[in-house]
N, C-alpha and C positions, 0 to 999 in steps of 0.2 A: 504494499500500500504505500503512495507516495506521500511525503510529508506536506500537510496542508500549509505550511508556512513558505514552503518553496515550489509548490506546484503552480503557482500561477493562478489566475483568476479563472473559474469554470465558465465556460462560453454560455450565453443566453442565445435561445433562438425566440422567433415571433410567437410561439406557443407559450413561452415564459411570460413574455409581455402581455398576451391576452390573459393570462392567470392574473397577473398583476393589476391588469385594469378591472378585472373582476371586483378586486377591492374597492375601487372608485365606484363601481356599480352598487355596491352594498351600502356606500355613504349615500349615493342618488335614491336608493330603495327606501331608507330610513327618510330622507328629506319628502320623498313622495308620501309616505305613511302618515307622517307628522303635518304634513302640509306646509313645509317651510319655504317652499318655493326656490330651492337651491340646485335641483336636478339639472335645469338646463344650464345655468353657470358652470356645475360641474363638468358636464359633457363638453361645453365649450373649452373650459380649461384644460381637461384632458386631452382634448384634441389638438389645441395649441401646444400643448407640451409635448407631443408626440411629432407633431410637424416640424415645429421649431427647432427640437434637438436632432430631429434626422436631419434637417436642412443643415444646421451648423455642423454636425458630423461629416458631412459629405463636404462641406466648405474646408473644415480643418483637415480633413484627408488631403485635399487639394493643396492646401496652403502648406501642410506638412511636407508634402512630396516635393514641391519645387524648392520650399525653403528660401523664398527670395525676399531681400529686406524691404524692396517696394511692395510687395504683395503683403507682407506682415504689417507695413506702415497703413497702406490702404485699410486693411482689415480693423486694425486698430482704430483709425479714424471713424469708421463706421460704427464701431461699438462704442465710442466716446460720444458721437452725435445721438445714438440711440440712448443713452444712458443719461445724457443731458437733457432729452425730452421726457424722458420719464420721470427725472428729478423734478422738473418744474410743472408737471402734469399733476402732481399729487397735492400741493398746496391749495386751498381755497381762493388764495388771493395772487396776484401777479402785478407787473408794471412793465412799461415798455424797455426792452433791451433784457429781460430777465434770461432768454434762452441762450444767448451769446456768452452773457456772463457765466451761466452754467456750463457751457462747453468749455470755456477758457479754464474755469476751475478744475474740471475733472480732467482736461487734458494735462495740466499743469502738474496736479497732485498725482495721477494716474501713471504718466509718463516717468516723472522723477523718480518716484518710489518703484516701478518695475525696473528702471535702470540701475539703480542702486543696488535692489536684490540680485538681479542678474549679472550685474557686471562686478560687484564687489564680494557678494556673500555666495552664490552659486560659482560664478567665474567660468573658467573653460569655454569663454567665447559664448556663454549662454545668450547673451543680450542681443544677438543676432538669430537666434533660432526661435522659430514659431511654438516649438515643442515647449518652451519655456515661458516665452513673452506674452502669447494670447491667453494660457490659463491663468498666469498671475494676474494681467491685467484685468482679465474678466472677473475676478475676486476682488480686487481693488475697485472696479468700477460697480460692482453689485452692491458692496457694503458703503461705497461713498456716497452713491446715489441717494441711500437711504437717509444717511446722516445729513446730506445736504438739504434734501427734502424737508426733513423734520426741521432743522434749522431754520430754513426758509418759511416754512409754515409759521412757526412761532413766531418769529421775528415780525413779520409783514401783519400778523394778527394783532401784535402788540402794538405796533406803530399806528395801525388803523383804529384800534377799538380805546386805546388809551393816549392817543395823540395829543389830547389837551394838557394831559398831565406833563407830557414831554415839553410841550410848547410853553407850559407855565414855568418849567424850570429855566428854559431858553430865556424868557421875558425877566426872570429875576437876576438874570447876568451869568447862567451857565453857559460854557462853551459847548458846541454841537457834540464834541466827545463826551464832555462829563455827562451830558442829558442822555446820550446814546449808549453809553457804557453798560449801564444795567440790563437794558434790552439785549444788546449784543452778547454780553456773558451768559445771558439764561438761555438765547437762542443756540449759542454754541454748545453749552451743557447738553440741552435738549438732543442736540445732533450726535452727541458722543454716548449717549445712554445705551443704544443696542450694542455696540462693541464692547463697551466697559461690562455690560452684564454677560456677553458670550465669554469674555475673558475670565470672568469670576468663576464660571460653571463650567468651562471646557476640561474634557477628562474626567469630569464628575457625573454630570448630568447628560452631556452630549458627546459624541465623538464626530469630531467635524469631518465634512464631506473629503477634503484632501485626505485626510489621514486613513479613512475607511476605505478610501479607494485605493491607496498604496497598499495597505494590508490585504485587502482582496487581490490585489494582484501579485501577492505573494513575498512584498518587501519586508525587511526586518521591523517588527513595530517600535524599536528604538530609533532607528533611521526615519521611519514617518514620523516619529514625534517630534524629531529636530527639525523637518520640513515644517510641519504644522506650528511649530514655535515661530519660526522666522514668517510663517504666513499670517499669524496672529498679530504680530509684531508691525508687519508691513500695513495690515489693513487698518490697526488702530492709528498709525502715523499717517496714512494717506485721509482718513476719515476726520482726524482733527484738523488736517492742514485745509482739506475741502470746505467745512465748516467754517474756520476762520477767515479763510479767503473769502467766501461767500458772503459772510456777515460783513466783511470790510468792504466788499463792493457795493452791497445795498445800501450800507452807511454812505458812501461817496456819492450813491445816486440820491438817495431821499433826504439827505442834509445837505443844504445850500453851503457855499462859502462864506456866506452872510449869517450862517448860525441859525438856519430856518429849515424846519421840518416841512418836507414836501410830502404830506400824506395825500395831497391831491392825486398825486401820481399812481397811487395804490387802487386798483380795483377789482372788486369781486368777480368771480367766474360764473356767479349764478346769474 
């Protein structure tokens, strides 16, 4: 009998995926029985999951095959564009120019963090290999957009609903930074909550996807742990930078050089 630690992952067929889909069908049946109205959303979500992952699988197979820096850069920019759109779609408020600010934030935080990890930590020329760059960038963007979205949602909500309090501070002589510092700090804190919570329970409550995937593939558990530690620190750094940078960009947009709050620029999506 082969050693499960070194045998590698057990290949899955489409019949195995069908069995896995039956688990979602059970959830749909419960929704139908209890009249929760979630069965259509579950069906749509499951269908999109399969289609999107199959598409990205074929794309990654192609990119990994040619391993061309321009192809890697093109795919990376597409990923950033999609992440930036998703990040600004979640908050209930927006302002003109919010999308390109989100794109700039995720591009800088995502690319810099990925290059540091692949260039200095993993090394061996991994910063030019799609096998390393694309999965790591994907993890950074997935978590970074969540932090950015939470930060943005809280900051715009605070400035829209408590704008008079901020304006009162400004009228009493506070500078725009002094008036904005509290809302900015709280918004960044909100953006950091998910990754901090994940770091607090990782390995005890949950085994992260990257670590689980490596172990299923037959990697040494301690080696998988080392990679996961790097990934968690990488995500924490990128999320904090994304939240801080976005908060500062919003600050520069909504507070004029004359120390005035431009709350009129914030609009609701409803």
